[in-house]
FITITI-589099 format. One line per 10 residues: number of its first residue (from 1); their letters; for each residue x, y, z of C-alpha. Coordinates in Angstrom, 3 decimals, decimal comma, m for minus. Example, Ala and Ser with C-alpha at 12.3 -4.5 7.8 and 13.67 -1.06 7.14 Angstrom:
# residues 2
1) AS) 12,300/m4,500/7,800; 13,670/m1,060/7,140
# end
This chain:
# residues 397
1) MALHAKAQTS) 18,144/m5,631/m2,840; 17,886/m2,908/m5,152; 16,030/0,349/m4,025; 13,310/m0,238/m6,462; 12,836/m3,805/m5,252; 12,597/m2,120/m1,939; 9,762/m0,022/m3,054; 7,979/m2,875/m4,309; 7,970/m4,647/m1,219; 7,979/m1,549/1,261
11) LRWLLAGAAL) 4,771/m0,489/m0,388; 3,153/m3,833/m0,795; 0,615/m3,719/1,748; 0,105/0,261/2,535; m2,985/1,808/4,186; m5,471/m1,306/4,484; m4,219/m3,561/6,782; m3,040/m6,583/4,814; m3,321/m4,973/1,632; m3,012/m1,621/3,120
21) AAAGACSDGL) m1,657/1,013/2,584; m2,375/6,494/3,720; m2,796/10,013/3,005; m6,492/9,216/2,636; m5,646/6,310/0,099; m2,092/5,250/0,646; 1,180/0,231/0,916; 4,335/m1,452/2,400; 6,529/1,014/4,462; 5,470/4,522/3,705
31) DFDMRGSFGS) 5,916/6,319/6,485; 3,241/8,984/5,615; 2,837/12,075/7,990; m1,035/12,455/7,522; m1,895/14,285/10,794; m5,033/16,164/10,087; m4,796/15,859/6,491; m7,723/13,475/5,768; m10,573/16,090/5,666; m14,130/15,222/5,705
41) GLDTSAAART) m14,249/13,187/2,783; m12,611/10,064/4,233; m14,143/7,907/6,905; m11,907/5,317/8,419; m13,862/4,309/11,502; m15,080/1,081/9,816; m11,361/0,075/8,951; m10,606/0,705/12,529; m13,046/m1,811/13,499; m11,434/m4,435/11,157
51) ATAQRPSADK) m9,913/m7,290/13,087; m6,221/m7,635/12,549; m3,950/m11,058/12,383; m1,940/m12,386/15,490; 1,562/m11,546/15,494; 3,475/m14,585/14,087; 5,512/m16,813/16,990; 9,285/m16,013/17,114; 11,971/m18,565/17,490; 14,110/m19,395/20,293
61) RGIISYPNYQ) 16,161/m16,354/19,913; 13,178/m14,080/19,439; 13,510/m13,631/15,580; 10,535/m13,268/13,482; 11,544/m13,660/9,955; 9,807/m11,921/6,716; 10,669/m12,285/3,092; 12,268/m8,831/3,219; 13,208/m7,733/6,833; 13,433/m9,380/10,218
71) VAVARRGDTL) 12,370/m8,386/13,643; 13,558/m9,372/17,162; 11,112/m9,751/20,017; 12,360/m8,846/23,610; 11,948/m10,793/26,576; 11,157/m9,612/30,150; 14,156/m7,422/31,602; 16,039/m7,515/28,362; 18,189/m4,754/27,553; 19,061/m3,895/24,050
81) GDVAARIEMP) 22,604/m5,425/24,562; 20,821/m8,859/25,853; 18,892/m8,919/22,208; 22,101/m8,106/20,469; 23,858/m10,785/22,218; 21,415/m13,386/21,610; 20,939/m12,716/17,862; 24,644/m12,518/17,410; 24,460/m8,823/15,992; 26,830/m5,903/17,165
91) VADLAAYNGL) 24,470/m3,829/19,540; 25,915/m0,446/17,921; 24,301/m1,285/14,852; 20,942/m2,309/16,570; 20,890/0,713/18,502; 21,417/3,293/15,739; 18,765/1,496/13,607; 16,122/1,737/16,205; 17,088/5,120/17,810; 18,172/3,510/21,227
101) RPEDTLRQGE) 21,145/3,186/23,473; 22,838/m0,218/24,135; 21,973/m0,100/27,721; 18,266/0,706/27,366; 15,868/m1,608/28,932; 13,004/m2,982/26,871; 9,487/m4,042/27,563; 8,301/m7,649/27,217; 7,487/m8,279/23,660; 8,733/m5,251/22,280
111) VIALPYRVAE) 9,747/m5,457/18,698; 12,936/m4,312/17,595; 14,049/m3,976/13,807; 17,049/m5,571/12,377; 18,922/m3,323/9,977; 20,257/m6,642/8,050; 19,637/m10,306/8,151; 20,765/m12,729/10,515; 20,389/m16,580/10,421; 17,207/m17,846/9,468
121) PSATTGGSGV) 14,895/m19,430/11,989; 15,114/m23,329/11,337; 14,578/m26,461/13,301; 17,637/m25,858/15,211; 16,532/m22,300/16,538; 13,108/m23,599/17,336; 11,368/m21,634/14,677; 9,064/m22,218/11,619; 11,069/m20,578/8,885; 10,283/m17,409/7,040
131) VTAPEVDIAS) 6,690/m16,078/7,132; 4,971/m16,198/3,826; 1,893/m14,870/2,352; m0,696/m17,592/1,159; 0,311/m19,345/m1,940; 3,127/m17,035/m2,510; 6,414/m18,402/m4,059; 9,070/m16,337/m2,092; 11,910/m17,871/m4,085; 10,166/m16,886/m7,356
141) LAGNAIDSSA) 9,111/m13,462/m5,934; 12,603/m12,543/m4,728; 14,145/m13,707/m8,117; 11,785/m11,568/m10,014; 12,725/m8,539/m7,944; 16,018/m9,191/m8,438; 15,790/m9,646/m12,290; 13,916/m6,285/m12,506; 16,618/m4,830/m10,490; 19,310/m5,893/m12,901
151) AAPHVDSEPL) 17,440/m4,646/m15,773; 17,057/m1,344/m14,322; 19,786/1,461/m15,177; 21,687/2,822/m12,233; 20,059/0,322/m9,797; 22,466/m2,159/m7,952; 21,135/m5,330/m6,339; 22,008/m8,095/m4,132; 20,305/m11,522/m3,535; 18,511/m12,384/m0,612
161) QPAPADAPKG) 20,301/m14,442/1,983; 18,701/m17,999/1,364; 17,174/m19,811/4,279; 19,110/m22,932/5,556; 18,417/m26,210/3,950; 16,366/m27,507/7,021; 14,510/m24,599/7,312; 10,714/m25,391/7,227; 8,261/m23,757/5,118; 7,389/m21,234/7,682
171) ETGFEPIRHK) 4,079/m19,738/8,944; 1,287/m18,267/6,862; 0,891/m14,410/6,899; 1,353/m11,045/5,528; 4,164/m8,829/5,757; 3,432/m5,910/7,936; 4,101/m2,477/6,827; 7,179/m0,809/8,740; 6,453/2,712/9,972; 9,262/5,009/11,431
181) VQRGETAYTI) 7,995/7,209/14,043; 8,294/11,104/13,521; 8,018/13,850/15,852; 4,615/14,546/17,029; 3,205/11,377/16,099; 1,605/9,014/18,677; 0,053/5,638/18,603; m3,355/7,088/18,146; m2,621/9,078/14,902; m0,631/6,285/13,420
191) SRLYGVTPRA) m3,516/3,956/14,120; m6,011/6,141/12,348; m3,635/6,530/9,537; m3,604/2,770/8,810; m6,870/1,792/9,859; m6,074/m0,408/12,978; m7,037/m0,150/16,479; m4,358/1,352/19,079; m4,662/m1,698/21,010; m3,650/m3,968/17,905
201) LAEWNGLGSD) m0,657/m1,694/17,360; 0,283/m1,934/21,057; 0,034/m5,753/21,149; 2,101/m6,164/17,900; 4,913/m3,958/19,115; 5,005/m4,613/22,802; 3,850/m0,890/23,876; 2,919/m0,035/27,312; m0,446/0,398/28,409; 0,041/4,223/27,805
211) FTIRENQILL) 0,707/3,432/24,011; 4,050/5,504/24,404; 6,211/5,530/21,558; 9,538/7,144/20,627; 10,779/9,304/17,719; 12,474/6,903/15,021; 11,017/3,867/16,591; 10,175/1,454/13,862; 6,724/m0,141/14,365; 4,947/m2,964/12,471
221) IPPVVRTAPT) 1,557/m2,049/11,306; m0,563/m5,298/12,035; m2,096/m6,616/8,799; m6,039/m6,554/8,569; m7,856/m9,757/8,612; m10,643/m9,147/5,897; m13,714/m11,548/6,049; m16,287/m12,281/3,148; m19,013/m10,106/2,745; m22,435/m11,603/3,812
231) TTPVARPESI) m25,273/m11,499/1,583; m28,857/m11,438/2,695; m31,142/m14,072/0,766; m33,873/m12,724/m0,968; m37,124/m14,297/0,398; m39,288/m16,210/m2,061; m43,059/m15,379/m2,357; m45,470/m18,022/m0,811; m47,448/m18,224/m4,081; m46,848/m17,613/m7,577
241) SPPGAGTVTP) m49,567/m16,524/m9,873; m50,187/m18,159/m13,284; m49,020/m16,394/m16,285; m51,613/m13,838/m17,395; m53,165/m13,542/m14,042; m54,209/m10,261/m13,025; m53,982/m8,502/m16,356; m56,663/m6,946/m18,275; m57,140/m8,338/m21,914; m57,236/m5,681/m24,537
251) TPPSSSTPLP) m60,506/m4,993/m26,415; m59,483/m6,228/m30,112; m60,290/m3,515/m32,769; m63,569/m3,507/m34,635; m63,750/m4,160/m38,231; m66,802/m1,645/m38,194; m64,616/1,195/m36,835; m62,020/2,897/m39,250; m58,477/2,838/m38,279; m56,931/6,256/m37,121
261) APDPVVAKPA) m55,223/8,603/m39,445; m51,574/8,075/m39,775; m49,194/10,421/m38,191; m47,809/13,035/m40,451; m44,586/12,370/m42,164; m41,685/14,586/m40,597; m38,857/15,546/m43,082; m35,618/13,789/m42,156; m32,943/16,618/m41,094; m30,100/16,876/m43,014
271) SPDLGQSQTA) m26,887/14,545/m41,728; m24,294/16,800/m39,932; m21,000/17,545/m41,406; m18,870/15,410/m39,157; m15,668/16,751/m40,344; m16,509/20,226/m39,000; m17,680/19,013/m35,630; m14,941/16,441/m35,002; m12,879/17,338/m31,811; m9,308/16,073/m30,612
281) APKSQMGYPV) m9,469/12,752/m28,463; m10,249/13,466/m24,939; m6,876/13,339/m22,854; m6,245/10,623/m20,175; m7,217/11,106/m16,706; m3,591/11,444/m15,464; m0,317/12,244/m16,974; 2,867/10,283/m16,327; 4,907/11,563/m13,510; 8,154/11,519/m15,457
291) EGKIISPYAK) 9,123/10,591/m18,958; 10,934/7,285/m19,142; 10,623/3,369/m19,389; 8,502/1,454/m17,429; 10,999/m1,084/m15,738; 8,388/m2,864/m13,237; 4,730/m3,024/m13,969; 1,770/m2,973/m11,475; 1,081/m6,384/m9,775; m1,298/m6,232/m6,996
301) GKNNGIDIAA) 0,523/m7,403/m3,840; 3,918/m7,584/m5,142; 4,390/m4,108/m6,750; 1,397/m1,868/m6,018; 2,294/0,821/m8,629; 4,760/1,042/m11,587; 8,555/1,623/m11,404; 9,768/4,384/m14,297; 13,216/4,681/m14,996; 14,164/8,326/m15,924
311) DPGSPVKAAA) 17,166/10,666/m16,446; 18,701/11,797/m13,194; 17,509/15,405/m12,336; 14,721/15,441/m14,361; 11,450/16,749/m13,064; 8,688/14,635/m11,355; 5,317/16,114/m12,323; 1,814/15,824/m10,790; m0,491/13,469/m12,572; m3,309/15,439/m11,958
321) DGEVAAITTD) m4,767/18,509/m10,152; m4,752/17,911/m6,433; m3,383/18,998/m2,951; 0,023/17,856/m1,471; m1,257/15,337/1,235; 2,095/14,346/2,733; 5,792/14,824/2,384; 7,566/12,148/4,335; 10,632/9,618/4,138; 10,436/5,687/4,971
331) ADDVRIVVLR) 12,526/3,843/7,307; 15,357/3,634/4,416; 15,417/7,554/4,169; 13,946/7,456/0,690; 11,698/10,627/0,141; 7,885/10,478/m0,668; 5,263/12,951/m1,881; 1,625/11,870/m1,824; m1,097/13,976/m3,596; m4,968/13,941/m2,749
341) HDGNLMTVYY) m7,184/14,297/m5,875; m11,038/14,472/m6,462; m12,841/11,165/m6,336; m11,408/9,868/m3,384; m7,903/9,300/m5,393; m4,492/9,620/m4,033; m1,187/9,485/m5,907; 2,071/8,354/m4,488; 5,740/9,375/m5,797; 8,371/7,452/m4,249
351) NVDQISVDKG) 12,026/7,939/m4,422; 12,172/11,591/m5,088; 14,697/14,265/m4,410; 14,814/18,092/m4,336; 11,285/18,393/m3,400; 9,551/21,662/m4,342; 6,223/21,863/m3,021; 5,142/22,040/0,753; 2,417/20,237/2,526; m1,192/21,440/1,902
361) RKVTRGQSLA) m0,397/23,057/m1,314; m2,570/23,117/m4,209; m0,961/21,691/m7,333; m1,992/21,222/m11,169; m1,442/18,677/m13,555; 2,028/18,491/m14,884; 3,419/21,013/m12,108; 6,852/19,668/m10,968; 6,966/18,265/m7,426; 10,541/17,269/m7,190
371) KVPSENSFVH) 13,551/15,673/m9,072; 14,511/12,249/m10,019; 17,554/11,342/m7,740; 21,079/11,061/m9,400; 21,517/7,557/m7,804; 18,891/4,733/m8,379; 17,335/7,030/m11,104; 13,795/5,692/m11,041; 10,303/6,766/m9,689; 7,752/4,273/m7,864
381) FEVRKGFDSV) 4,300/5,623/m8,894; 1,133/4,419/m7,348; m2,702/5,463/m7,424; m4,702/4,648/m4,475; m8,751/4,550/m4,596; m9,668/4,727/m0,885; m7,176/2,234/1,017; m6,509/0,200/m1,935; m4,127/0,497/m4,892; m5,182/0,235/m8,257
391) DPMPYLQ) m3,462/m0,414/m11,658; m2,213/3,182/m12,565; m2,223/2,159/m16,274; m6,116/2,830/m17,100; m5,528/6,287/m15,723; m2,724/7,036/m17,963; m3,882/5,715/m21,282
# end
């Protein structure tokens, strides 16, 4: 799959559970290092109390299959080698991707990320097929991503492996974010980052009772189950007064009393010269991060930002004044910069190279943050309001 197609899917549900996504606002697979970066303007306590979905059932091999990746679930007493043998994957590939050794013993229920797809769950393996979001046509979604990749310069694409003909439709659920653990992170800091409870994070990933995690471990962030807001009915009054009741009828004017003198006529001021007072139209709230062609537009839940093709080595600029909230990489070692702005806004710059700013630094609109990479020369740009992605175009126009 093309890198910018990965950006669409890995940024999909960032920072708000099922539609998440971090850095005080940031979707799908961003591994933001937000320790101590939220400040006092963001309260995530309500999000942390939100219920999370149950982890989907694995097939007989322990495979859970999502549209864009698969994971394996360990059994009691399994080593990494046991899991590799059961899913028919070289143990060296599995170990390198998860920062483990082939002989390492796993916890029951521990999730192991797969570096590439194996055979999809089917009736033969006792699985229910690919886990799909409600009312989402995965074949169409994957096709659109591949078509977009083919239209982009310097971007290679490969089709998703099709599910077997006998594969059932699959369970319904949202594809979780994958977070690659960085040095110094804990289950508690990651839970606060994504607005979930440590217990939910532990249950989804098979963590121990002490919530221990390891560097380079790939965790699934539990999707948040959002409930419809409740409304309080407005009480109806016990009795309704007839029209006019309770109001005083004004006394009509008397024919014997003269009318009051009219107000003096005030001279109308001269019309201003609009030609002299006219000013330039206000500029947009944000500027484009790079100069180029938009190759993938915003689509909530599919692409939580816009992808802009640009010349390799061209500068990636801050869309507005702000502060560098995070500099990190995702599970595919793609570099990411996140800026925090006034008004509870965040901007995300995904797939950048030669980063020239540091975390915590103040930046101004148009200031260079990084460069467009020489390969896969595009930038994925997001605007986040709180934990939700919003269409960047109204901010750019």
